[in-house]
ChimeraX commands (.cxc) that place a marker at each C-alpha (Angstrom):
marker #1 position -52.98,-105.75,-142.93 radius 0.5
marker #1 position -50.54,-103.11,-141.63 radius 0.5
marker #1 position -47.62,-105.27,-142.75 radius 0.5
marker #1 position -49.09,-105.44,-146.27 radius 0.5
marker #1 position -49.50,-101.65,-146.40 radius 0.5
marker #1 position -45.91,-101.10,-145.25 radius 0.5
marker #1 position -44.59,-103.65,-147.74 radius 0.5
marker #1 position -46.45,-102.04,-150.64 radius 0.5
marker #1 position -45.35,-98.52,-149.73 radius 0.5
marker #1 position -41.76,-99.62,-149.23 radius 0.5
marker #1 position -41.79,-101.41,-152.57 radius 0.5
marker #1 position -43.24,-98.42,-154.43 radius 0.5
marker #1 position -40.82,-95.89,-152.97 radius 0.5
marker #1 position -37.76,-98.17,-152.85 radius 0.5
marker #1 position -36.52,-96.89,-156.20 radius 0.5
marker #1 position -36.79,-93.80,-158.35 radius 0.5
marker #1 position -39.79,-95.07,-160.32 radius 0.5
marker #1 position -42.32,-94.19,-157.64 radius 0.5
marker #1 position -41.04,-90.64,-157.32 radius 0.5
marker #1 position -40.84,-90.29,-161.11 radius 0.5
marker #1 position -44.47,-91.38,-161.53 radius 0.5
marker #1 position -45.71,-88.85,-158.96 radius 0.5
marker #1 position -43.42,-86.16,-160.39 radius 0.5
marker #1 position -44.78,-86.72,-163.90 radius 0.5
marker #1 position -48.33,-86.44,-162.57 radius 0.5
marker #1 position -47.58,-83.07,-160.95 radius 0.5
marker #1 position -45.68,-81.89,-164.03 radius 0.5
marker #1 position -48.42,-82.88,-166.48 radius 0.5
marker #1 position -51.09,-81.08,-164.47 radius 0.5
marker #1 position -48.88,-78.03,-164.02 radius 0.5
marker #1 position -48.16,-77.76,-167.74 radius 0.5
marker #1 position -51.85,-78.13,-168.56 radius 0.5
marker #1 position -52.91,-75.57,-165.98 radius 0.5
marker #1 position -50.28,-72.89,-166.44 radius 0.5
marker #1 position -48.81,-73.24,-169.93 radius 0.5
marker #1 position -51.15,-74.81,-172.49 radius 0.5
marker #1 position -53.38,-72.45,-174.50 radius 0.5
marker #1 position -57.06,-72.84,-173.71 radius 0.5
marker #1 position -56.51,-74.10,-170.17 radius 0.5
marker #1 position -53.91,-71.57,-169.05 radius 0.5
marker #1 position -55.31,-69.75,-166.01 radius 0.5
marker #1 position -52.72,-66.99,-166.43 radius 0.5
marker #1 position -54.20,-66.04,-169.79 radius 0.5
marker #1 position -57.76,-66.69,-168.69 radius 0.5
marker #1 position -57.61,-63.97,-166.05 radius 0.5
marker #1 position -59.87,-65.86,-163.65 radius 0.5
marker #1 position -58.46,-67.61,-160.55 radius 0.5
marker #1 position -60.12,-71.00,-160.87 radius 0.5
marker #1 position -59.01,-74.62,-160.81 radius 0.5
marker #1 position -61.89,-75.80,-162.99 radius 0.5
marker #1 position -59.45,-76.71,-165.76 radius 0.5
marker #1 position -57.46,-78.91,-163.37 radius 0.5
marker #1 position -60.51,-80.77,-162.07 radius 0.5
marker #1 position -61.69,-81.35,-165.64 radius 0.5
marker #1 position -58.29,-82.70,-166.70 radius 0.5
marker #1 position -57.35,-84.63,-163.51 radius 0.5
marker #1 position -59.74,-87.61,-163.99 radius 0.5
marker #1 position -58.03,-88.37,-167.31 radius 0.5
marker #1 position -54.43,-88.00,-166.14 radius 0.5
marker #1 position -55.35,-90.26,-163.21 radius 0.5
marker #1 position -56.05,-92.93,-165.83 radius 0.5
marker #1 position -52.27,-93.15,-166.20 radius 0.5
marker #1 position -51.18,-92.48,-162.62 radius 0.5
marker #1 position -53.33,-95.03,-160.79 radius 0.5
marker #1 position -52.85,-97.99,-163.17 radius 0.5
marker #1 position -49.09,-97.45,-162.89 radius 0.5
marker #1 position -49.45,-97.72,-159.10 radius 0.5
marker #1 position -51.77,-100.74,-158.97 radius 0.5
marker #1 position -50.51,-102.77,-161.95 radius 0.5
marker #1 position -47.96,-104.69,-159.84 radius 0.5
marker #1 position -50.17,-105.25,-156.80 radius 0.5
marker #1 position -50.92,-108.89,-157.51 radius 0.5
marker #1 position -49.32,-109.34,-160.93 radius 0.5
marker #1 position -45.82,-109.25,-159.43 radius 0.5
marker #1 position -46.87,-111.68,-156.70 radius 0.5
marker #1 position -47.96,-114.19,-159.35 radius 0.5
marker #1 position -44.97,-113.63,-161.61 radius 0.5
marker #1 position -42.35,-113.80,-158.83 radius 0.5
marker #1 position -43.95,-116.76,-157.09 radius 0.5
marker #1 position -44.52,-114.88,-153.82 radius 0.5
marker #1 position -48.26,-115.45,-153.98 radius 0.5
marker #1 position -47.63,-119.00,-152.77 radius 0.5
marker #1 position -46.01,-117.54,-149.65 radius 0.5
marker #1 position -49.05,-115.35,-149.09 radius 0.5
marker #1 position -51.26,-118.41,-149.37 radius 0.5
marker #1 position -49.70,-119.98,-146.27 radius 0.5
marker #1 position -49.49,-116.72,-144.31 radius 0.5
marker #1 position -52.03,-115.98,-141.55 radius 0.5
marker #1 position -53.42,-113.12,-143.66 radius 0.5
marker #1 position -56.97,-113.56,-144.88 radius 0.5
marker #1 position -57.80,-112.75,-148.50 radius 0.5
marker #1 position -59.85,-109.78,-147.32 radius 0.5
marker #1 position -56.99,-108.33,-145.27 radius 0.5
marker #1 position -54.57,-108.83,-148.16 radius 0.5
marker #1 position -56.82,-107.07,-150.66 radius 0.5
marker #1 position -57.72,-104.19,-148.36 radius 0.5
marker #1 position -54.07,-103.72,-147.39 radius 0.5
marker #1 position -52.98,-103.43,-151.01 radius 0.5
marker #1 position -55.92,-101.15,-151.77 radius 0.5
marker #1 position -55.12,-98.79,-148.87 radius 0.5
marker #1 position -51.45,-98.68,-149.89 radius 0.5
marker #1 position -52.34,-97.78,-153.48 radius 0.5
marker #1 position -54.81,-95.19,-152.23 radius 0.5
marker #1 position -52.22,-93.60,-149.93 radius 0.5
marker #1 position -49.75,-93.21,-152.79 radius 0.5
marker #1 position -52.47,-91.68,-154.96 radius 0.5
marker #1 position -53.54,-89.32,-152.19 radius 0.5
marker #1 position -49.94,-88.15,-151.78 radius 0.5
marker #1 position -49.82,-87.26,-155.48 radius 0.5
marker #1 position -53.17,-85.44,-155.35 radius 0.5
marker #1 position -52.37,-83.61,-152.11 radius 0.5
marker #1 position -49.20,-82.24,-153.69 radius 0.5
marker #1 position -51.43,-80.37,-156.14 radius 0.5
marker #1 position -52.59,-78.17,-153.25 radius 0.5
marker #1 position -49.72,-76.00,-154.41 radius 0.5
marker #1 position -52.06,-74.97,-157.25 radius 0.5
marker #1 position -54.60,-73.72,-154.70 radius 0.5
marker #1 position -51.90,-71.66,-153.02 radius 0.5
marker #1 position -50.71,-70.35,-156.38 radius 0.5
marker #1 position -54.11,-69.08,-157.54 radius 0.5
marker #1 position -54.83,-67.59,-154.11 radius 0.5
marker #1 position -51.62,-65.58,-154.45 radius 0.5
marker #1 position -52.45,-64.56,-158.03 radius 0.5
marker #1 position -56.06,-63.60,-157.29 radius 0.5
marker #1 position -57.01,-60.11,-156.18 radius 0.5
marker #1 position -60.24,-61.49,-154.71 radius 0.5
marker #1 position -61.19,-64.46,-152.55 radius 0.5
marker #1 position -61.20,-67.78,-154.39 radius 0.5
marker #1 position -64.10,-70.24,-154.25 radius 0.5
marker #1 position -62.52,-72.41,-151.56 radius 0.5
marker #1 position -65.73,-74.34,-150.92 radius 0.5
marker #1 position -66.04,-75.37,-154.56 radius 0.5
marker #1 position -62.36,-76.32,-154.69 radius 0.5
marker #1 position -62.62,-78.49,-151.56 radius 0.5
marker #1 position -65.75,-80.15,-152.97 radius 0.5
marker #1 position -63.87,-80.91,-156.18 radius 0.5
marker #1 position -60.99,-82.40,-154.21 radius 0.5
marker #1 position -63.40,-84.65,-152.31 radius 0.5
marker #1 position -64.81,-85.82,-155.65 radius 0.5
marker #1 position -61.26,-86.40,-156.91 radius 0.5
marker #1 position -60.39,-88.48,-153.84 radius 0.5
marker #1 position -63.52,-90.58,-154.36 radius 0.5
marker #1 position -62.54,-91.04,-157.99 radius 0.5
marker #1 position -59.08,-92.19,-156.88 radius 0.5
marker #1 position -60.76,-94.77,-154.66 radius 0.5
marker #1 position -62.75,-96.29,-157.50 radius 0.5
marker #1 position -59.82,-96.23,-159.94 radius 0.5
marker #1 position -57.63,-97.91,-157.31 radius 0.5
marker #1 position -60.21,-100.61,-156.58 radius 0.5
marker #1 position -60.50,-101.31,-160.32 radius 0.5
marker #1 position -56.71,-101.46,-160.60 radius 0.5
marker #1 position -56.39,-103.90,-157.69 radius 0.5
marker #1 position -59.12,-106.08,-159.18 radius 0.5
marker #1 position -57.55,-106.17,-162.65 radius 0.5
marker #1 position -54.10,-106.88,-161.19 radius 0.5
marker #1 position -55.56,-109.85,-159.28 radius 0.5
marker #1 position -56.56,-111.36,-162.64 radius 0.5
marker #1 position -53.33,-110.73,-164.54 radius 0.5
marker #1 position -49.77,-112.08,-164.38 radius 0.5
marker #1 position -48.56,-109.34,-166.72 radius 0.5
marker #1 position -48.29,-105.85,-165.13 radius 0.5
marker #1 position -48.32,-104.09,-168.52 radius 0.5
marker #1 position -51.58,-105.74,-169.55 radius 0.5
marker #1 position -52.94,-104.95,-166.09 radius 0.5
marker #1 position -52.04,-101.27,-166.65 radius 0.5
marker #1 position -53.82,-101.15,-170.02 radius 0.5
marker #1 position -56.96,-102.96,-168.88 radius 0.5
marker #1 position -57.23,-100.80,-165.74 radius 0.5
marker #1 position -56.93,-97.61,-167.79 radius 0.5
marker #1 position -59.58,-98.75,-170.27 radius 0.5
marker #1 position -62.05,-100.05,-167.68 radius 0.5
marker #1 position -61.63,-96.92,-165.53 radius 0.5
marker #1 position -62.24,-94.69,-168.55 radius 0.5
marker #1 position -65.36,-96.62,-169.50 radius 0.5
marker #1 position -66.78,-96.46,-165.99 radius 0.5
marker #1 position -65.97,-92.75,-165.79 radius 0.5
marker #1 position -67.34,-91.36,-169.03 radius 0.5
marker #1 position -68.86,-94.10,-171.20 radius 0.5
marker #1 position -72.42,-93.95,-169.91 radius 0.5
marker #1 position -72.59,-90.17,-169.98 radius 0.5
marker #1 position -71.27,-90.23,-173.55 radius 0.5
marker #1 position -73.87,-92.82,-174.55 radius 0.5
marker #1 position -76.67,-90.70,-173.11 radius 0.5
marker #1 position -75.37,-87.63,-174.93 radius 0.5
marker #1 position -74.60,-89.40,-178.22 radius 0.5
marker #1 position -77.98,-91.12,-178.35 radius 0.5
marker #1 position -79.67,-87.82,-177.45 radius 0.5
marker #1 position -81.47,-89.52,-174.61 radius 0.5
marker #1 position -83.83,-87.20,-172.82 radius 0.5
marker #1 position -85.78,-87.00,-169.59 radius 0.5
marker #1 position -85.61,-89.88,-167.12 radius 0.5
marker #1 position -83.90,-92.42,-169.43 radius 0.5
marker #1 position -80.91,-90.19,-170.19 radius 0.5
marker #1 position -80.67,-89.23,-166.53 radius 0.5
marker #1 position -80.61,-92.85,-165.40 radius 0.5
marker #1 position -78.00,-93.86,-167.99 radius 0.5
marker #1 position -75.78,-90.92,-166.99 radius 0.5
marker #1 position -76.06,-91.84,-163.31 radius 0.5
marker #1 position -74.37,-95.19,-163.95 radius 0.5
marker #1 position -71.12,-93.44,-164.88 radius 0.5
marker #1 position -68.72,-91.79,-162.43 radius 0.5
marker #1 position -68.60,-88.49,-164.30 radius 0.5
marker #1 position -72.17,-87.65,-163.35 radius 0.5
marker #1 position -71.46,-88.02,-159.63 radius 0.5
marker #1 position -68.01,-86.43,-159.86 radius 0.5
marker #1 position -69.49,-83.36,-161.56 radius 0.5
marker #1 position -72.14,-83.10,-158.84 radius 0.5
marker #1 position -69.59,-83.07,-156.02 radius 0.5
marker #1 position -67.34,-80.69,-157.97 radius 0.5
marker #1 position -70.07,-78.07,-157.64 radius 0.5
marker #1 position -69.33,-77.96,-153.92 radius 0.5
marker #1 position -72.51,-79.76,-152.84 radius 0.5
marker #1 position -71.90,-83.11,-151.13 radius 0.5
marker #1 position -74.91,-85.29,-151.87 radius 0.5
marker #1 position -75.39,-88.54,-149.93 radius 0.5
marker #1 position -76.40,-90.33,-153.13 radius 0.5
marker #1 position -73.10,-89.46,-154.79 radius 0.5
marker #1 position -71.11,-90.65,-151.78 radius 0.5
marker #1 position -73.09,-93.90,-151.66 radius 0.5
marker #1 position -72.36,-94.43,-155.35 radius 0.5
marker #1 position -68.59,-93.99,-154.91 radius 0.5
marker #1 position -68.39,-96.18,-151.81 radius 0.5
marker #1 position -70.58,-98.85,-153.40 radius 0.5
marker #1 position -68.40,-98.99,-156.51 radius 0.5
marker #1 position -65.26,-99.33,-154.40 radius 0.5
marker #1 position -66.85,-102.10,-152.32 radius 0.5
marker #1 position -68.04,-103.88,-155.47 radius 0.5
marker #1 position -64.61,-104.11,-157.10 radius 0.5
marker #1 position -62.90,-105.00,-153.82 radius 0.5
marker #1 position -65.46,-107.76,-153.27 radius 0.5
marker #1 position -64.70,-109.14,-156.74 radius 0.5
marker #1 position -60.99,-109.02,-155.95 radius 0.5
marker #1 position -61.42,-110.93,-152.68 radius 0.5
marker #1 position -63.47,-113.59,-154.47 radius 0.5
marker #1 position -60.83,-113.88,-157.19 radius 0.5
marker #1 position -57.99,-114.25,-154.65 radius 0.5
marker #1 position -59.95,-116.87,-152.72 radius 0.5
marker #1 position -60.53,-118.81,-155.96 radius 0.5
marker #1 position -56.80,-118.72,-156.75 radius 0.5
marker #1 position -55.93,-119.94,-153.25 radius 0.5
marker #1 position -58.36,-122.82,-153.59 radius 0.5
marker #1 position -56.76,-123.83,-156.88 radius 0.5
marker link #1:1,2 radius 0.2
marker link #1:2,3 radius 0.2
marker link #1:3,4 radius 0.2
marker link #1:4,5 radius 0.2
marker link #1:5,6 radius 0.2
marker link #1:6,7 radius 0.2
marker link #1:7,8 radius 0.2
marker link #1:8,9 radius 0.2
marker link #1:9,10 radius 0.2
marker link #1:10,11 radius 0.2
marker link #1:11,12 radius 0.2
marker link #1:12,13 radius 0.2
marker link #1:13,14 radius 0.2
marker link #1:14,15 radius 0.2
marker link #1:15,16 radius 0.2
marker link #1:16,17 radius 0.2
marker link #1:17,18 radius 0.2
marker link #1:18,19 radius 0.2
marker link #1:19,20 radius 0.2
marker link #1:20,21 radius 0.2
marker link #1:21,22 radius 0.2
marker link #1:22,23 radius 0.2
marker link #1:23,24 radius 0.2
marker link #1:24,25 radius 0.2
marker link #1:25,26 radius 0.2
marker link #1:26,27 radius 0.2
marker link #1:27,28 radius 0.2
marker link #1:28,29 radius 0.2
marker link #1:29,30 radius 0.2
marker link #1:30,31 radius 0.2
marker link #1:31,32 radius 0.2
marker link #1:32,33 radius 0.2
marker link #1:33,34 radius 0.2
marker link #1:34,35 radius 0.2
marker link #1:35,36 radius 0.2
marker link #1:36,37 radius 0.2
marker link #1:37,38 radius 0.2
marker link #1:38,39 radius 0.2
marker link #1:39,40 radius 0.2
marker link #1:40,41 radius 0.2
marker link #1:41,42 radius 0.2
marker link #1:42,43 radius 0.2
marker link #1:43,44 radius 0.2
marker link #1:44,45 radius 0.2
marker link #1:45,46 radius 0.2
marker link #1:46,47 radius 0.2
marker link #1:47,48 radius 0.2
marker link #1:48,49 radius 0.2
marker link #1:49,50 radius 0.2
marker link #1:50,51 radius 0.2
marker link #1:51,52 radius 0.2
marker link #1:52,53 radius 0.2
marker link #1:53,54 radius 0.2
marker link #1:54,55 radius 0.2
marker link #1:55,56 radius 0.2
marker link #1:56,57 radius 0.2
marker link #1:57,58 radius 0.2
marker link #1:58,59 radius 0.2
marker link #1:59,60 radius 0.2
marker link #1:60,61 radius 0.2
marker link #1:61,62 radius 0.2
marker link #1:62,63 radius 0.2
marker link #1:63,64 radius 0.2
marker link #1:64,65 radius 0.2
marker link #1:65,66 radius 0.2
marker link #1:66,67 radius 0.2
marker link #1:67,68 radius 0.2
marker link #1:68,69 radius 0.2
marker link #1:69,70 radius 0.2
marker link #1:70,71 radius 0.2
marker link #1:71,72 radius 0.2
marker link #1:72,73 radius 0.2
marker link #1:73,74 radius 0.2
marker link #1:74,75 radius 0.2
marker link #1:75,76 radius 0.2
marker link #1:76,77 radius 0.2
marker link #1:77,78 radius 0.2
marker link #1:78,79 radius 0.2
marker link #1:79,80 radius 0.2
marker link #1:80,81 radius 0.2
marker link #1:81,82 radius 0.2
marker link #1:82,83 radius 0.2
marker link #1:83,84 radius 0.2
marker link #1:84,85 radius 0.2
marker link #1:85,86 radius 0.2
marker link #1:86,87 radius 0.2
marker link #1:87,88 radius 0.2
marker link #1:88,89 radius 0.2
marker link #1:89,90 radius 0.2
marker link #1:90,91 radius 0.2
marker link #1:91,92 radius 0.2
marker link #1:92,93 radius 0.2
marker link #1:93,94 radius 0.2
marker link #1:94,95 radius 0.2
marker link #1:95,96 radius 0.2
marker link #1:96,97 radius 0.2
marker link #1:97,98 radius 0.2
marker link #1:98,99 radius 0.2
marker link #1:99,100 radius 0.2
marker link #1:100,101 radius 0.2
marker link #1:101,102 radius 0.2
marker link #1:102,103 radius 0.2
marker link #1:103,104 radius 0.2
marker link #1:104,105 radius 0.2
marker link #1:105,106 radius 0.2
marker link #1:106,107 radius 0.2
marker link #1:107,108 radius 0.2
marker link #1:108,109 radius 0.2
marker link #1:109,110 radius 0.2
marker link #1:110,111 radius 0.2
marker link #1:111,112 radius 0.2
marker link #1:112,113 radius 0.2
marker link #1:113,114 radius 0.2
marker link #1:114,115 radius 0.2
marker link #1:115,116 radius 0.2
marker link #1:116,117 radius 0.2
marker link #1:117,118 radius 0.2
marker link #1:118,119 radius 0.2
marker link #1:119,120 radius 0.2
marker link #1:120,121 radius 0.2
marker link #1:121,122 radius 0.2
marker link #1:122,123 radius 0.2
marker link #1:123,124 radius 0.2
marker link #1:124,125 radius 0.2
marker link #1:125,126 radius 0.2
marker link #1:126,127 radius 0.2
marker link #1:127,128 radius 0.2
marker link #1:128,129 radius 0.2
marker link #1:129,130 radius 0.2
marker link #1:130,131 radius 0.2
marker link #1:131,132 radius 0.2
marker link #1:132,133 radius 0.2
marker link #1:133,134 radius 0.2
marker link #1:134,135 radius 0.2
marker link #1:135,136 radius 0.2
marker link #1:136,137 radius 0.2
marker link #1:137,138 radius 0.2
marker link #1:138,139 radius 0.2
marker link #1:139,140 radius 0.2
marker link #1:140,141 radius 0.2
marker link #1:141,142 radius 0.2
marker link #1:142,143 radius 0.2
marker link #1:143,144 radius 0.2
marker link #1:144,145 radius 0.2
marker link #1:145,146 radius 0.2
marker link #1:146,147 radius 0.2
marker link #1:147,148 radius 0.2
marker link #1:148,149 radius 0.2
marker link #1:149,150 radius 0.2
marker link #1:150,151 radius 0.2
marker link #1:151,152 radius 0.2
marker link #1:152,153 radius 0.2
marker link #1:153,154 radius 0.2
marker link #1:154,155 radius 0.2
marker link #1:155,156 radius 0.2
marker link #1:156,157 radius 0.2
marker link #1:157,158 radius 0.2
marker link #1:158,159 radius 0.2
marker link #1:159,160 radius 0.2
marker link #1:160,161 radius 0.2
marker link #1:161,162 radius 0.2
marker link #1:162,163 radius 0.2
marker link #1:163,164 radius 0.2
marker link #1:164,165 radius 0.2
marker link #1:165,166 radius 0.2
marker link #1:166,167 radius 0.2
marker link #1:167,168 radius 0.2
marker link #1:168,169 radius 0.2
marker link #1:169,170 radius 0.2
marker link #1:170,171 radius 0.2
marker link #1:171,172 radius 0.2
marker link #1:172,173 radius 0.2
marker link #1:173,174 radius 0.2
marker link #1:174,175 radius 0.2
marker link #1:175,176 radius 0.2
marker link #1:176,177 radius 0.2
marker link #1:177,178 radius 0.2
marker link #1:178,179 radius 0.2
marker link #1:179,180 radius 0.2
marker link #1:180,181 radius 0.2
marker link #1:181,182 radius 0.2
marker link #1:182,183 radius 0.2
marker link #1:183,184 radius 0.2
marker link #1:184,185 radius 0.2
marker link #1:185,186 radius 0.2
marker link #1:186,187 radius 0.2
marker link #1:187,188 radius 0.2
marker link #1:188,189 radius 0.2
marker link #1:189,190 radius 0.2
marker link #1:190,191 radius 0.2
marker link #1:191,192 radius 0.2
marker link #1:192,193 radius 0.2
marker link #1:193,194 radius 0.2
marker link #1:194,195 radius 0.2
marker link #1:195,196 radius 0.2
marker link #1:196,197 radius 0.2
marker link #1:197,198 radius 0.2
marker link #1:198,199 radius 0.2
marker link #1:199,200 radius 0.2
marker link #1:200,201 radius 0.2
marker link #1:201,202 radius 0.2
marker link #1:202,203 radius 0.2
marker link #1:203,204 radius 0.2
marker link #1:204,205 radius 0.2
marker link #1:205,206 radius 0.2
marker link #1:206,207 radius 0.2
marker link #1:207,208 radius 0.2
marker link #1:208,209 radius 0.2
marker link #1:209,210 radius 0.2
marker link #1:210,211 radius 0.2
marker link #1:211,212 radius 0.2
marker link #1:212,213 radius 0.2
marker link #1:213,214 radius 0.2
marker link #1:214,215 radius 0.2
marker link #1:215,216 radius 0.2
marker link #1:216,217 radius 0.2
marker link #1:217,218 radius 0.2
marker link #1:218,219 radius 0.2
marker link #1:219,220 radius 0.2
marker link #1:220,221 radius 0.2
marker link #1:221,222 radius 0.2
marker link #1:222,223 radius 0.2
marker link #1:223,224 radius 0.2
marker link #1:224,225 radius 0.2
marker link #1:225,226 radius 0.2
marker link #1:226,227 radius 0.2
marker link #1:227,228 radius 0.2
marker link #1:228,229 radius 0.2
marker link #1:229,230 radius 0.2
marker link #1:230,231 radius 0.2
marker link #1:231,232 radius 0.2
marker link #1:232,233 radius 0.2
marker link #1:233,234 radius 0.2
marker link #1:234,235 radius 0.2
marker link #1:235,236 radius 0.2
marker link #1:236,237 radius 0.2
marker link #1:237,238 radius 0.2
marker link #1:238,239 radius 0.2
marker link #1:239,240 radius 0.2
marker link #1:240,241 radius 0.2
marker link #1:241,242 radius 0.2
view
């Protein structure tokens, strides 16, 4: 598994593309947070990263698919999957290795945004809500985990990295906000609307972003990751058998 992680990281950072992707993520968030009207914290006069944590789940829809789209697609297209078939690696180790590598790259990109925390702490004349910010970051990391597991799963089904990118972005968006939008659009009330909203990631992400870590939200995130990784392992095993 360690060899898979090293290979994936080396492949991602072997050229400029990996650094460009992370740089664009940081740049896009910085422009949104400090320059665009309506989300500009300099004009708002309140030292808060709420705008970033509202925007980040959507910009991650471009970052994470660009990281995971080649995970298995390139193996199929370049014919290296046949080499993996005869290697001593189990399907589970292969999938988890690629997942951890994608997650590490994503975490690097997200951790670089801690510069925003430092920036608002310097700009603020009062103490910032560090507890709420850390809670939001935990929610963001969990979100990265689910997006990455979806990306690995989609890539295991596709020979074309571009199609893998598009499908991952769409599926991740649907899992994130579709159910909450359905509950709101249909004006569902009481227990039904609550249950429908709970299926989507946004409900649980918003809960953690308030700074309160609920066991139910953590179980949801971990269960979703495990679900998509399980599907990926089954898909890889089916391909090996063929």
